[in-house]
C-alpha positions as CSV (number, residue, x, y, z in Angstrom):
1,M,-233.9,54.8,-100.0
2,A,-231.8,52.0,-101.5
3,E,-231.6,53.8,-104.8
4,T,-230.4,57.0,-103.1
5,K,-227.8,55.0,-101.2
6,A,-226.6,53.5,-104.4
7,R,-226.3,56.9,-106.0
8,E,-224.2,58.2,-103.1
9,V,-221.9,55.2,-103.3
10,A,-221.5,55.6,-107.0
11,E,-220.8,59.3,-106.6
12,Q,-218.2,58.6,-103.9
13,R,-216.5,56.1,-106.2
14,R,-216.5,58.6,-109.0
15,A,-214.9,61.2,-106.7
16,E,-212.3,58.7,-105.5
17,S,-211.6,57.8,-109.1
18,E,-211.1,61.4,-110.1
19,I,-208.7,61.9,-107.1
20,A,-206.8,58.8,-108.1
21,R,-206.5,60.0,-111.7
22,A,-205.4,63.4,-110.6
23,A,-202.7,61.9,-108.3
24,E,-201.6,59.6,-111.1
25,A,-201.4,62.6,-113.5
26,E,-199.4,64.5,-111.0
27,A,-197.1,61.6,-110.5
28,R,-196.6,61.3,-114.3
29,A,-195.9,65.0,-114.5
30,V,-193.4,64.8,-111.7
31,A,-191.7,61.8,-113.3
32,E,-191.6,63.6,-116.7
33,R,-190.2,66.6,-115.0
34,R,-187.5,64.5,-113.4
35,R,-186.7,62.8,-116.7
36,A,-186.4,66.1,-118.4
37,E,-184.2,67.4,-115.6
38,V,-181.9,64.4,-116.0
39,E,-181.6,64.9,-119.8
40,A,-181.1,68.6,-119.5
41,I,-178.4,68.2,-116.8
42,H,-176.8,65.5,-118.9
43,Q,-176.7,67.9,-121.9
44,L,-175.6,70.9,-119.9
45,I,-173.0,69.4,-117.7
46,L,-171.7,66.4,-119.5
47,S,-171.9,67.7,-123.0
48,D,-171.7,71.5,-123.0
49,A,-170.0,72.3,-119.7
50,L,-167.5,69.4,-119.9
51,G,-166.7,70.5,-123.4
52,G,-163.9,72.4,-121.6
53,A,-162.3,69.1,-120.8
54,D,-161.9,68.3,-124.5
55,P,-158.2,68.1,-125.3
56,D,-158.5,70.6,-128.1
57,F,-160.0,73.1,-125.6
58,A,-158.1,72.3,-122.4
59,Q,-154.7,72.2,-124.1
60,G,-153.2,69.8,-121.6
61,R,-154.8,71.3,-118.5
62,E,-156.8,69.3,-116.0
63,V,-160.3,70.8,-115.9
64,S,-161.6,71.2,-112.4
65,V,-165.1,70.8,-111.0
66,R,-165.0,74.6,-110.5
67,E,-164.4,75.2,-114.2
68,V,-167.2,72.8,-115.1
69,L,-169.5,74.8,-112.9
70,E,-168.4,78.1,-114.4
71,N,-169.2,76.7,-117.9
72,A,-172.6,75.4,-116.8
73,S,-173.4,78.8,-115.0
74,A,-172.6,80.7,-118.2
75,K,-174.9,78.5,-120.3
76,V,-177.9,78.1,-117.9
77,A,-179.1,81.7,-118.2
78,G,-181.8,81.9,-120.9
79,A,-181.3,78.3,-122.0
80,F,-184.6,77.1,-120.5
81,A,-186.9,80.1,-121.1
82,D,-189.8,77.7,-122.0
83,N,-189.3,75.5,-119.0
84,P,-188.5,77.6,-115.9
85,L,-188.9,74.7,-113.5
86,L,-186.2,72.9,-115.3
87,E,-184.0,75.9,-115.0
88,A,-184.8,76.0,-111.2
89,A,-183.7,72.4,-110.8
90,I,-180.4,72.9,-112.7
91,R,-179.7,76.1,-110.7
92,Q,-180.4,74.2,-107.5
93,T,-177.8,71.6,-108.5
94,I,-175.2,74.2,-109.5
95,G,-175.7,76.3,-106.4
96,S,-175.6,73.3,-104.1
97,T,-172.3,72.2,-105.7
98,Y,-170.8,75.6,-105.4
99,A,-171.8,75.6,-101.7
100,K,-170.1,72.3,-101.1
101,L,-166.9,73.8,-102.6
102,S,-167.2,76.7,-100.1
103,L,-167.8,79.1,-103.0
104,S,-170.8,80.7,-101.3
105,E,-170.6,84.0,-103.3
106,K,-171.1,82.0,-106.5
107,A,-173.7,79.7,-104.9
108,V,-176.1,82.4,-103.7
109,P,-177.4,83.7,-107.1
110,H,-178.3,80.2,-108.3
111,L,-180.0,79.2,-105.1
112,E,-181.9,82.5,-104.9
113,A,-183.0,82.1,-108.5
114,A,-184.1,78.5,-108.0
115,S,-186.1,79.5,-104.9
116,E,-187.8,82.5,-106.7
117,I,-188.7,80.5,-109.8
118,R,-190.3,77.7,-107.7
119,R,-192.1,80.1,-105.5
120,R,-193.5,81.9,-108.6
121,K,-194.5,78.7,-110.4
122,L,-195.4,76.3,-107.6
123,G,-196.3,78.5,-104.6
124,D,-194.7,79.4,-101.3
125,D,-195.7,76.1,-99.7
126,H,-194.8,73.6,-102.4
127,P,-192.3,71.0,-101.2
128,E,-189.8,71.9,-104.0
129,T,-190.0,75.6,-103.1
130,L,-189.3,74.8,-99.5
131,L,-186.3,72.6,-100.5
132,S,-184.8,75.5,-102.4
133,R,-185.2,77.8,-99.4
134,Q,-183.8,75.1,-97.1
135,A,-180.7,74.9,-99.3
136,L,-180.4,78.7,-99.1
137,G,-180.7,78.6,-95.3
138,Q,-178.1,75.8,-95.1
139,L,-175.7,78.1,-97.1
140,R,-176.3,80.9,-94.7
141,V,-175.2,78.6,-91.9
142,W,-172.0,77.8,-93.7
143,E,-171.5,81.5,-94.3
144,R,-172.0,82.1,-90.5
145,K,-174.8,84.4,-91.2
146,W,-176.6,83.1,-88.2
147,D,-179.6,85.5,-88.0
148,E,-180.5,85.2,-91.7
149,A,-180.1,81.4,-91.5
150,K,-182.4,81.3,-88.5
151,Q,-185.1,83.3,-90.2
152,I,-185.1,81.2,-93.3
153,L,-184.9,77.8,-91.7
154,E,-187.5,78.4,-89.0
155,D,-190.0,79.7,-91.7
156,V,-189.3,76.6,-93.9
157,Y,-189.6,74.3,-90.9
158,A,-193.0,75.7,-89.9
159,R,-194.4,75.3,-93.4
160,Q,-193.0,71.8,-93.8
161,Q,-194.5,70.7,-90.5
162,R,-197.9,71.9,-91.7
163,I,-197.6,70.5,-95.3
164,L,-195.5,67.4,-94.9
165,G,-195.7,66.5,-91.2
166,E,-193.1,66.7,-88.4
167,D,-191.5,63.3,-89.2
168,H,-191.1,63.7,-93.0
169,P,-187.5,63.5,-94.1
170,D,-187.5,67.0,-95.5
171,T,-188.9,68.5,-92.3
172,L,-186.3,66.6,-90.2
173,E,-183.5,67.8,-92.5
174,T,-184.5,71.4,-91.9
175,L,-184.6,70.7,-88.2
176,Y,-181.1,69.3,-88.5
177,W,-179.9,72.6,-90.0
178,I,-181.7,74.6,-87.3
179,F,-179.8,72.6,-84.8
180,D,-176.5,73.1,-86.7
181,N,-177.1,76.9,-86.8
182,L,-177.8,77.0,-83.1
183,D,-174.7,74.8,-82.4
184,H,-172.2,76.7,-84.4
185,S,-173.5,80.2,-83.5
186,G,-173.3,79.4,-79.8
187,S,-176.8,80.8,-79.3
188,A,-178.2,77.7,-77.5
189,K,-177.1,76.0,-74.3
190,P,-175.8,72.4,-74.5
191,A,-179.0,71.1,-72.8
192,E,-181.2,72.8,-75.4
193,L,-179.1,71.4,-78.2
194,E,-179.4,67.9,-76.7
195,Q,-183.1,68.1,-76.3
196,I,-183.6,69.2,-80.0
197,A,-181.3,66.5,-81.3
198,R,-182.7,63.7,-79.1
199,E,-186.4,64.4,-79.9
200,A,-185.6,64.7,-83.6
201,H,-183.7,61.4,-83.6
202,V,-186.5,59.6,-81.8
203,K,-189.0,60.8,-84.5
204,A,-186.7,59.7,-87.3
205,L,-185.9,56.3,-85.7
206,K,-189.6,55.6,-85.1
207,R,-190.7,56.6,-88.6
208,H,-187.8,55.7,-90.9
209,G,-185.7,53.1,-89.0
210,P,-182.0,53.2,-87.9
211,E,-180.3,53.2,-91.3
212,H,-182.3,55.9,-93.1
213,P,-180.0,58.8,-94.1
214,I,-182.0,61.3,-91.9
215,T,-181.9,59.0,-88.9
216,I,-178.2,58.7,-89.2
217,K,-177.8,62.4,-89.7
218,L,-179.8,63.1,-86.5
219,L,-177.8,60.5,-84.6
220,Q,-174.7,62.6,-85.6
221,A,-176.4,65.7,-84.3
222,L,-177.2,64.0,-81.0
223,Q,-173.6,62.8,-80.6
224,A,-172.4,66.3,-81.3
225,A,-174.8,67.7,-78.7
226,L,-173.6,65.3,-76.1
227,N,-170.0,66.3,-76.9
228,R,-170.9,69.9,-76.2
229,A,-172.6,69.0,-73.0
230,A,-169.7,66.9,-71.8
231,G,-167.3,69.7,-72.6
232,S,-169.3,72.3,-70.6
233,A,-168.3,72.8,-67.0
234,A,-171.9,73.8,-66.2
235,T,-173.2,70.3,-67.1
236,P,-174.0,68.4,-63.8
237,D,-173.6,64.9,-65.2
238,R,-170.6,65.4,-67.5
239,T,-169.3,61.8,-67.0
240,K,-172.6,60.3,-68.1
241,K,-172.8,62.6,-71.1
242,L,-169.3,61.8,-72.1
243,A,-169.8,58.0,-71.9
244,E,-173.0,58.3,-74.0
245,A,-171.2,60.6,-76.5
246,L,-168.4,58.1,-76.9
247,A,-170.8,55.1,-77.3
248,L,-172.8,57.0,-79.9
249,S,-169.7,58.0,-81.8
250,E,-168.7,54.4,-82.0
251,E,-172.2,53.5,-83.2
252,L,-172.1,56.3,-85.8
253,V,-168.8,55.1,-87.2
254,A,-170.2,51.5,-87.5
255,V,-173.4,52.5,-89.2
256,R,-171.6,54.9,-91.6
257,K,-169.2,52.2,-92.6
258,R,-172.0,49.8,-93.1
259,T,-174.3,52.1,-95.2
260,A,-171.8,54.4,-97.0
261,G,-168.5,52.4,-97.0
262,P,-165.2,52.9,-95.1
263,A,-163.9,55.8,-97.3
264,H,-167.0,57.9,-97.8
265,T,-166.9,61.5,-96.6
266,W,-169.8,60.7,-94.1
267,T,-167.8,57.9,-92.6
268,L,-164.7,60.1,-92.3
269,Y,-166.7,62.8,-90.6
270,A,-168.1,60.2,-88.2
271,M,-164.6,59.0,-87.4
272,L,-163.6,62.6,-86.8
273,E,-166.4,63.1,-84.3
274,H,-165.3,59.8,-82.6
275,S,-161.7,61.2,-82.4
276,D,-163.1,64.3,-80.6
277,A,-165.1,62.0,-78.2
278,L,-161.9,60.0,-77.5
279,S,-159.9,63.2,-76.8
280,M,-162.6,64.5,-74.4
281,S,-162.5,61.1,-72.7
282,G,-158.8,61.5,-71.8
283,R,-157.7,59.2,-74.6
284,A,-155.7,61.8,-76.5
285,I,-153.2,59.4,-78.0
286,E,-155.9,57.2,-79.5
287,A,-157.6,60.4,-80.8
288,E,-154.4,61.6,-82.5
289,Q,-153.8,58.1,-84.0
290,L,-157.3,58.0,-85.4
291,R,-157.0,61.5,-86.9
292,Y,-153.8,60.5,-88.8
293,E,-155.7,57.4,-90.0
294,I,-158.6,59.7,-91.2
295,M,-156.1,62.0,-93.0
296,A,-154.4,59.1,-94.7
297,A,-157.7,57.6,-95.8
298,A,-159.0,60.9,-97.1
299,E,-155.7,61.5,-99.1
300,R,-155.9,58.0,-100.6
301,A,-159.5,58.4,-101.6
302,F,-159.8,62.1,-102.6
303,G,-156.3,63.6,-102.8
304,P,-154.2,65.8,-100.5
305,A,-156.4,68.9,-100.9
306,H,-159.7,67.3,-100.0
307,K,-161.7,69.2,-97.3
308,Y,-161.5,66.3,-94.8
309,V,-157.7,66.3,-95.1
310,N,-157.9,70.0,-94.3
311,I,-160.4,69.4,-91.4
312,V,-158.1,66.8,-89.8
313,S,-155.0,69.0,-90.4
314,Q,-156.8,71.7,-88.4
315,R,-157.6,69.3,-85.5
316,L,-154.0,68.1,-85.5
317,A,-152.7,71.7,-85.7
318,F,-154.6,72.7,-82.6
319,H,-153.8,69.6,-80.8
320,C,-150.1,70.1,-81.4
321,F,-150.4,73.8,-80.5
322,R,-152.0,72.9,-77.2
323,T,-149.5,70.3,-76.3
324,G,-146.4,72.3,-77.1
325,R,-145.4,70.5,-80.3
326,H,-144.6,73.7,-82.1
327,A,-142.9,72.6,-85.3
328,E,-145.6,70.0,-86.0
329,S,-148.4,72.6,-85.3
330,A,-146.8,75.1,-87.7
331,E,-146.5,72.4,-90.4
332,H,-150.2,71.5,-90.0
333,F,-151.4,75.1,-90.1
334,I,-149.3,75.8,-93.2
335,R,-150.6,72.6,-94.9
336,L,-154.1,73.5,-94.0
337,A,-153.9,77.0,-95.6
338,G,-152.2,75.7,-98.7
339,G,-154.7,72.8,-99.0
340,A,-157.7,75.1,-98.8
341,I,-156.3,77.3,-101.6
342,T,-155.9,74.2,-103.8
343,A,-159.3,72.9,-102.9
344,V,-161.5,76.1,-103.2
345,G,-159.2,78.8,-104.6
346,Y,-158.0,81.9,-102.8
347,D,-161.4,83.4,-102.4
348,G,-163.1,80.3,-101.0
349,Q,-164.4,80.9,-97.5
350,N,-162.2,78.2,-96.0
351,A,-159.1,79.5,-97.7
352,V,-159.7,83.0,-96.6
353,S,-160.2,81.9,-93.0
354,F,-157.4,79.4,-92.9
355,I,-154.7,81.8,-94.3
356,R,-155.4,84.3,-91.6
357,Q,-155.6,81.6,-88.9
358,M,-152.3,80.1,-90.1
359,A,-150.6,83.5,-89.9
360,D,-151.7,84.2,-86.4
361,Y,-150.8,80.8,-84.9
362,V,-147.6,80.2,-86.8
363,L,-146.3,83.7,-85.9
364,E,-147.3,83.1,-82.3
365,L,-145.1,80.0,-82.4
366,G,-142.2,82.0,-83.8
367,Y,-141.9,80.8,-87.3
368,V,-141.9,84.2,-89.0
369,E,-140.0,83.3,-92.2
370,A,-142.5,80.4,-92.8
371,V,-145.4,82.9,-92.9
372,E,-143.5,85.4,-95.0
373,R,-142.5,82.7,-97.5
374,F,-146.1,81.4,-97.7
375,A,-147.5,84.8,-98.5
376,M,-144.7,85.9,-100.9
377,E,-144.9,82.7,-102.9
378,R,-148.6,83.1,-103.5
379,L,-149.1,86.8,-103.8
380,P,-148.0,87.1,-107.5
381,D,-150.4,84.5,-108.6
382,A,-153.2,85.9,-106.4
383,R,-152.7,89.4,-107.9
384,R,-153.0,88.0,-111.4
385,R,-156.2,86.1,-110.6
386,L,-158.1,88.3,-108.1
387,A,-159.6,91.7,-107.9
388,A,-157.8,94.3,-105.8
389,D,-160.3,94.0,-103.0
390,S,-160.9,90.3,-103.0
391,P,-161.1,88.4,-99.7
392,G,-158.3,86.0,-100.7
393,L,-155.9,88.7,-101.6
394,M,-156.6,90.5,-98.3
395,S,-155.9,87.4,-96.4
396,L,-152.4,87.0,-98.0
397,L,-151.8,90.7,-97.3
398,Y,-152.8,90.1,-93.7
399,A,-150.3,87.3,-93.4
400,L,-147.5,89.3,-95.0
401,G,-148.3,92.4,-92.9
402,A,-148.2,90.4,-89.7
403,A,-144.9,88.8,-90.7
404,R,-143.4,92.3,-91.5
405,L,-144.5,93.4,-88.1
406,A,-142.8,90.5,-86.5
407,Q,-139.7,91.3,-88.6
408,D,-139.6,94.8,-87.1
409,Q,-140.7,96.5,-90.3
410,P,-143.6,98.6,-88.9
411,A,-143.9,101.1,-91.8
412,E,-144.2,98.3,-94.4
413,A,-146.6,96.4,-92.0
414,E,-148.7,99.5,-91.6
415,R,-149.0,100.0,-95.4
416,L,-150.2,96.4,-95.9
417,L,-152.5,96.3,-92.8
418,R,-154.2,99.6,-93.5
419,E,-155.4,98.1,-96.8
420,V,-156.6,95.0,-95.0
421,Y,-158.3,96.9,-92.2
422,A,-160.2,99.2,-94.7
423,F,-161.5,96.0,-96.3
424,D,-162.3,94.3,-92.9
425,A,-164.1,97.3,-91.5
426,K,-166.9,96.9,-94.1
427,R,-167.5,93.3,-93.2
428,P,-169.2,91.7,-90.2
429,G,-167.4,89.4,-87.8
430,V,-164.5,89.3,-85.4
431,G,-161.9,89.4,-88.1
432,R,-161.8,93.2,-88.3
433,H,-160.7,93.3,-84.6
434,Y,-157.7,91.1,-85.3
435,S,-156.5,93.4,-88.1
436,E,-157.2,96.4,-85.7
437,C,-154.8,94.8,-83.2
438,L,-152.1,94.3,-85.8
439,L,-152.5,97.8,-87.2
440,A,-152.3,99.3,-83.7
441,R,-149.1,97.4,-83.0
442,A,-147.5,98.8,-86.2
443,L,-148.5,102.4,-85.2
444,I,-147.1,102.0,-81.7
445,A,-143.9,100.7,-83.1
446,Q,-143.6,104.0,-84.9
447,G,-144.3,106.1,-81.9
448,R,-147.9,106.9,-82.8
449,S,-149.7,105.7,-79.7
450,A,-152.5,108.3,-80.0
451,E,-153.7,106.8,-83.3
452,A,-153.3,103.3,-81.9
453,E,-155.4,103.7,-78.7
454,P,-158.9,103.8,-80.2
455,L,-158.1,100.8,-82.4
456,L,-156.9,98.8,-79.4
457,R,-160.0,99.8,-77.3
458,A,-162.3,98.8,-80.2
459,A,-160.5,95.5,-80.7
460,V,-160.7,94.5,-77.0
461,E,-164.4,95.3,-76.8
462,G,-165.2,93.6,-80.0
463,I,-163.3,90.4,-79.3
464,E,-164.7,90.2,-75.7
465,A,-168.3,90.6,-77.1
466,S,-167.8,87.8,-79.7
467,T,-168.7,84.1,-79.4
468,V,-165.0,83.1,-79.9
469,R,-163.5,85.2,-77.1
470,A,-162.1,82.2,-75.3
471,S,-160.4,80.7,-78.4
472,E,-156.6,80.6,-78.5
473,R,-156.6,83.0,-81.5
474,A,-158.8,85.5,-79.7
475,T,-156.7,85.2,-76.6
476,I,-153.5,86.0,-78.6
477,H,-154.9,89.2,-80.0
478,T,-156.7,90.3,-76.8
479,R,-153.6,89.7,-74.7
480,N,-151.4,91.7,-77.1
481,A,-153.9,94.5,-77.2
482,L,-154.3,94.7,-73.4
483,K,-150.5,94.7,-72.9
484,M,-150.2,97.7,-75.3
485,L,-153.1,99.5,-73.6
486,V,-151.6,99.1,-70.2
487,E,-148.3,100.5,-71.4
488,L,-149.7,103.6,-73.2
489,P,-148.7,106.8,-71.4
490,S,-152.1,108.3,-71.9
491,S,-154.0,105.4,-70.1
492,Q,-155.8,106.4,-67.0
493,P,-155.2,104.5,-63.7
494,D,-158.8,103.2,-63.4
495,A,-158.6,101.9,-67.0
496,V,-155.2,100.3,-66.4
497,A,-156.5,98.5,-63.4
498,K,-159.4,97.1,-65.3
499,W,-157.2,96.0,-68.2
500,N,-154.7,94.4,-65.9
501,E,-157.5,92.4,-64.3
502,K,-158.6,91.2,-67.8
503,L,-155.0,90.4,-68.6
504,A,-154.7,88.3,-65.5
505,E,-157.8,86.3,-66.5
506,I,-156.3,85.7,-70.0
507,E,-152.9,84.6,-68.6
508,K,-154.6,82.2,-66.3
509,R,-156.6,80.8,-69.2
510,A,-153.5,80.5,-71.3
511,A,-151.6,78.8,-68.4
512,S,-154.2,76.0,-68.4
513,R,-153.0,75.1,-71.9
514,A,-149.4,74.6,-70.9
515,P,-147.2,72.6,-73.3
516,R,-146.1,69.0,-72.6
517,R,-143.1,68.5,-70.3
518,P,-140.0,66.8,-71.6
519,V,-139.4,63.1,-70.8
520,P,-138.2,63.0,-67.2
521,A,-134.5,62.3,-66.5
522,S,-135.5,59.4,-64.3
523,V,-137.0,57.7,-67.3
524,L,-134.0,58.3,-69.5
525,D,-131.7,57.0,-66.8
526,R,-133.5,53.7,-66.8
527,K,-132.0,51.6,-69.6
528,T,-134.2,48.4,-69.5
529,P,-137.6,47.3,-68.2
530,I,-137.7,45.4,-64.9
531,N,-139.9,42.9,-63.1
532,L,-141.6,41.7,-66.3
533,L,-142.5,38.3,-64.7
534,F,-143.7,39.9,-61.4
535,D,-141.1,37.8,-59.5
536,S,-139.1,40.5,-57.6
537,D,-141.7,41.1,-54.8
538,E,-140.7,39.0,-51.8
539,T,-143.9,39.4,-49.7
540,G,-144.7,35.7,-50.1
541,E,-148.4,36.6,-50.3
542,R,-150.4,34.7,-52.9
543,M,-152.2,37.8,-54.0
544,T,-151.3,41.4,-53.3
545,T,-153.2,44.7,-53.7
546,V,-150.2,46.9,-54.2
547,L,-148.3,47.9,-57.3
548,P,-145.4,45.5,-58.2
549,S,-142.0,47.1,-58.1
550,G,-140.9,48.8,-61.4
551,W,-144.5,49.6,-62.4
552,Y,-146.7,52.7,-62.0
553,A,-150.4,53.1,-62.2
554,I,-152.2,54.6,-65.2
555,G,-155.7,55.6,-65.9
556,N,-158.3,58.4,-65.5
557,R,-160.3,56.6,-62.8
558,R,-157.4,54.9,-60.8
559,D,-159.3,54.9,-57.5
560,H,-161.9,52.6,-59.1
561,Y,-159.4,49.9,-60.1
562,T,-157.2,47.6,-57.9
563,L,-153.8,46.5,-59.1
564,G,-151.5,43.8,-57.8
565,I,-149.9,40.4,-58.2
566,D,-151.7,37.1,-58.3
567,R,-149.5,34.0,-57.7
568,T,-152.5,31.7,-58.1
569,E,-152.8,32.5,-61.8
570,V,-149.7,31.3,-63.6
571,Q,-149.0,31.1,-67.3
572,Q,-145.8,29.8,-69.0
573,G,-144.4,29.5,-65.4
574,S,-144.8,33.2,-64.8
575,T,-146.7,34.9,-62.0
576,S,-149.5,37.3,-63.1
577,G,-150.1,40.9,-62.6
578,Y,-153.8,41.9,-62.5
579,V,-156.2,44.8,-62.8
580,K,-159.7,44.6,-61.4
581,F,-162.6,47.0,-61.4
582,T,-163.7,47.6,-57.8
583,G,-165.3,51.0,-57.9
584,S,-168.6,52.5,-58.9
585,D,-167.6,54.5,-62.1
586,S,-166.9,52.1,-65.0
587,T,-166.6,54.9,-67.6
588,G,-162.9,55.2,-67.2
589,F,-159.9,52.9,-67.3
590,G,-157.0,51.7,-65.0
591,G,-153.9,49.7,-65.4
592,M,-150.1,49.6,-64.9
593,A,-147.1,50.6,-67.1
594,Q,-143.4,51.1,-67.3
595,S,-141.2,53.8,-69.1
596,F,-137.5,53.6,-69.8
597,S,-134.9,54.9,-72.2
598,A,-135.1,53.9,-75.9
599,A,-131.3,54.1,-76.3
600,N,-130.9,50.3,-76.7
601,Y,-133.6,50.0,-79.3
602,L,-133.0,52.9,-81.6
603,G,-133.5,52.0,-85.3
604,K,-135.0,48.6,-84.3
605,R,-138.4,47.0,-84.5
606,V,-139.7,46.1,-81.1
607,R,-142.4,43.6,-80.0
608,F,-144.2,43.9,-76.7
609,S,-146.1,40.7,-76.0
610,A,-148.1,39.2,-73.0
611,W,-150.6,36.5,-72.2
612,I,-154.0,37.7,-71.1
613,K,-156.9,36.1,-69.3
614,T,-160.3,37.8,-68.4
615,R,-163.3,37.2,-66.2
616,I,-166.8,38.9,-65.8
617,L,-165.6,41.3,-68.5
618,T,-168.0,44.0,-69.8
619,G,-165.3,46.4,-70.8
620,R,-162.1,46.1,-72.9
621,V,-158.6,45.0,-72.1
622,H,-155.6,46.4,-74.0
623,L,-151.9,46.1,-74.2
624,Y,-150.2,49.3,-75.3
625,L,-146.7,50.3,-76.6
626,R,-145.7,54.0,-77.2
627,V,-142.5,55.5,-78.6
628,D,-141.9,59.1,-77.5
629,R,-139.4,61.8,-78.5
630,Q,-137.4,63.9,-76.0
631,D,-140.2,66.6,-75.9
632,S,-142.8,63.9,-75.3
633,V,-144.1,64.0,-78.9
634,T,-145.5,60.5,-79.7
635,L,-143.6,59.0,-82.7
636,A,-145.4,55.6,-82.8
637,F,-148.3,54.1,-80.9
638,D,-150.5,51.0,-80.7
639,N,-153.0,50.1,-77.9
640,M,-154.8,47.2,-79.6
641,N,-157.8,49.5,-80.1
642,D,-158.9,47.4,-83.1
643,R,-158.4,44.1,-81.4
644,A,-158.9,44.6,-77.7
645,V,-160.1,41.7,-75.6
646,T,-163.8,42.2,-75.2
647,R,-165.2,39.0,-73.7
648,D,-164.3,36.4,-71.0
649,A,-161.4,34.3,-72.3
650,E,-158.8,31.8,-71.1
651,W,-155.1,32.5,-71.6
652,A,-154.1,33.8,-75.0
653,Q,-151.1,35.7,-76.3
654,Y,-151.3,39.2,-77.7
655,A,-148.7,41.6,-79.1
656,T,-147.9,45.1,-80.3
657,V,-145.0,45.7,-82.7
658,L,-143.6,49.2,-83.5
659,D,-140.5,50.7,-85.1
660,V,-138.3,52.9,-82.9
661,P,-137.0,55.8,-84.9
662,P,-133.4,57.1,-84.3
663,V,-134.8,60.3,-82.7
664,A,-136.8,58.3,-80.0
665,A,-136.1,59.1,-76.4
666,S,-138.4,56.7,-74.4
667,L,-140.4,53.5,-74.7
668,N,-143.6,53.2,-72.7
669,F,-145.7,50.0,-72.4
670,G,-148.3,48.5,-70.2
671,F,-151.8,47.1,-70.0
672,F,-155.2,48.5,-68.9
673,L,-158.8,47.6,-68.4
674,A,-161.4,50.1,-69.7
675,G,-164.8,49.4,-68.1
676,S,-165.6,46.7,-65.6
677,G,-164.3,43.1,-65.1
678,Q,-160.9,41.6,-64.3
679,A,-157.8,40.8,-66.3
680,W,-154.6,38.9,-65.6
681,V,-151.4,39.5,-67.6
682,S,-148.5,37.1,-67.6
683,D,-145.2,36.2,-69.3
684,I,-144.5,39.8,-70.5
685,R,-141.8,40.2,-73.0
686,L,-140.1,43.1,-74.8
687,E,-137.8,42.2,-77.6
688,A,-136.3,43.4,-80.9
689,V,-137.6,41.5,-83.9
690,G,-136.7,41.4,-87.6
691,Q,-138.3,43.4,-90.4
692,E,-140.2,40.4,-91.5
693,V,-142.5,40.9,-88.5
694,P,-145.2,43.4,-89.5
695,T,-145.9,46.4,-87.3
696,T,-149.3,46.7,-85.7
697,G,-149.4,50.5,-85.4
698,P,-148.5,53.4,-87.7
699,S,-145.8,56.0,-87.1
700,L,-147.5,59.2,-86.0
701,M,-144.8,61.4,-87.6
702,L,-145.8,62.2,-91.2
703,A,-143.3,63.7,-93.6
704,P,-143.7,67.5,-93.5
705,P,-146.1,68.6,-96.2
706,V,-144.1,71.8,-96.7
707,P,-140.5,72.7,-96.0
708,A,-140.0,72.7,-92.2
709,P,-140.4,76.2,-90.8
710,R,-137.0,77.7,-89.8
């Protein structure tokens, strides 16, 4: 018996030894494969492909990443016939890089080839095969091919769960892209998105810790899901979701700065998400200021055509469009389209989309010559570089056709737009319906309403059935199409009634996005601030619970905060004003402010200072100073966001310093408490200072990136 037992133990040890040797051999093989991949990529990319950067070859040109990829693509085919897995790894790298440049049509062949080689050599379920297919699914998300992306990613995810486990980084990465596909396709409700992201983040946090890349990525997904939930009118606890979204966005920015650095693209994206959360929280000015900071950081680190400069330009373009700042909006849209062309070329997916978007919005704002100039300046170069039916060329023709229509040249507009529509009709998406609308307008302008009517009907039905039907761009085209349908002599009364009903809905939606009002005359009539020392109230009470004269209440939860004067708290011989949280909802803010004409401060540097004391503080206390133009555009702003008072403190002096441009109309200053606690403010001063005193906040008016639209 003992002898049998000993044989069994020996046999088990031999088996374990064999398994260990096999695992070691596999590890050596993988390591050797990785070493070979590195050497091959070094030879292909750094030696062969970058040969184009040699001065004798480049002839004074700067060689772009795109050209390096073109050189590498030309050399990879057949170069590794004896080592197909090495070819797969290189194609994976080339394809993924093309994808990051938004050159999806060039990325697809490489990613498909990598996936097929690995499937053939390693099997359908090998982790490397699954990574190749995951990259292809991710590309389909970027291409907005939602159904194909769903099919690929869900299959990969099921296999990874079985082979690697549900908390493996590769598995969670695929789940992230499933989430991203659902989010951007609009095929999941906010509550479903939140559940997916929250459960995935919990798994990653438990297995990999808070600073693992996949944990951070899923934290980003959760924050985005909460933003969606907070932005939905159907969410029952929107305030709670918004507060969590804002807190998570702050956490995400901090962890990205800590792990990736302040100027990394991941950090910039986290800051961008934080700006969205600020905007949704009613802190639009802070959001705008942060977006300009992101744009400046991206330009310094990566140049003016980097994708994050473009992303921020898009956010700012829409923000200015929605707040009635038309010239600024047009500048941002034009900058966005031009930057995308520089970054990815005319045929890059972002460039194709942004050129058309620019044309629609800038024409809606009335800057017709700016759109015409943009298209005409680029068309000769695009015709030299591109095929006659390329997406980039069609986008420029779309812009020029729309401009010609606005210039009352319908025949020329029809010629251009027919070419665009013939191209768009063969492609999926809502874009074809926008060109339908424009072509129909050109036909009606020439008295050919019978030809226009089927185009208009198809456009309205197509846009209304799309996931973007509520966007401003869709609203512009749908409204124009419905107005034309209603006015057609051939339209039946029942149809006209239905179209008028839809038109009323659209007009109501558009009215909710009304532009900003100009600075009120009552503000411009007031030349100086008053009652800065809170000494003009003659009630004699030691503490009041009413606003002091000259001041007005601010905040998005004003009924949860009490404002007044406290003569028991004196600093520098001055009575205090105070703000105290006395409600139940501490997710908002409350405070008091003044506004008056900037006439006495034009061209000067101004300092707004005050002494602050806090108690039982769990929120943040801010001073703020804002300089506005006549149309309420903010020219400069600082609210101590980077140095707010965040703990209980005795009296200390704080200040904000801004330049007042000659075009300024009003100065606005005050103080507020965000969250709970109490703050006293005393010895308030507003004074002009010399240029040796540094400003504490940037100007929000950048120099126009293109000539200002006329």
